[in-house]
C-alpha positions, -999 to 999 in steps of 0.1 A, spaced: -716 86 -222 -726 78 -259 -698 98 -273 -675 77 -291 -636 85 -295 -615 68 -320 -579 56 -312 -549 49 -332 -528 19 -317 -510 46 -297 -539 59 -284 -541 92 -298 -572 103 -313 -580 109 -346 -602 128 -346 -626 153 -321 -650 131 -301 -680 122 -309 -704 132 -284 -741 117 -267 -763 139 -274 -745 136 -314 -775 127 -342 -754 125 -369 -762 86 -376 -798 87 -381 -794 76 -415 -775 40 -406 -797 38 -377 -824 37 -402 -808 11 -428 -802 -10 -397 -846 -5 -380 -856 -16 -425 -826 -45 -427 -836 -62 -391 -865 -34 -364 -864 -17 -340 -886 -42 -317 -857 -75 -331 -829 -51 -317 -843 -41 -286 -860 -80 -275 -818 -86 -281 -804 -60 -265 -830 -46 -244 -820 -7 -254 -837 13 -282 -821 22 -317 -814 54 -319 -785 76 -327 -770 87 -293 -757 51 -288 -720 42 -298 -721 17 -322 -746 36 -354 -720 62 -344 -688 39 -351 -707 33 -385 -713 62 -395 -678 70 -394 -670 42 -411 -693 50 -436 -681 89 -441 -648 88 -426 -636 54 -436 -598 71 -436 -608 71 -394 -623 40 -390 -595 23 -409 -569 44 -384 -588 35 -354 -571 4 -334 -600 13 -308 -631 36 -306 -636 42 -264 -664 67 -243 -649 96 -239 -646 83 -198 -629 56 -211 -603 81 -237 -602 110 -200 -593 77 -176 -572 65 -200 -554 93 -211 -555 113 -178 -551 84 -152 -535 53 -166 -514 59 -199 -510 21 -201 -520 1 -237 -548 -15 -217 -582 -4 -227 -608 -18 -208 -648 -9 -209 -676 -22 -183 -707 -45 -194 -726 -16 -186 -708 8 -210 -714 -23 -235 -741 -21 -237 -751 8 -234 -731 10 -265 -751 -17 -281 -717 -33 -287 -720 -73 -276 -705 -91 -249 -672 -109 -258 
């Protein structure tokens, strides 16, 4: 659930997905913890700060693969990408609110 697929405006993946169990975003979580504090983040979101979540993975992409980050039109959960690619193949991307919270992304 908490993986990320960076896609361009046509919905084409820019790189292989970063799956939920990938822990490469530990330094990004450490930076957020130092700046804001895990307790404050938990109070605001109800979620722990963890590199398995989507937002730290997106920040990792921005810092380590800026070419992919800058080309990305959307950052999709793997299930959202699979739904789009296999079922809909439309220009409409959606994320259920429960997944947005789990991804540590703010509500619109």
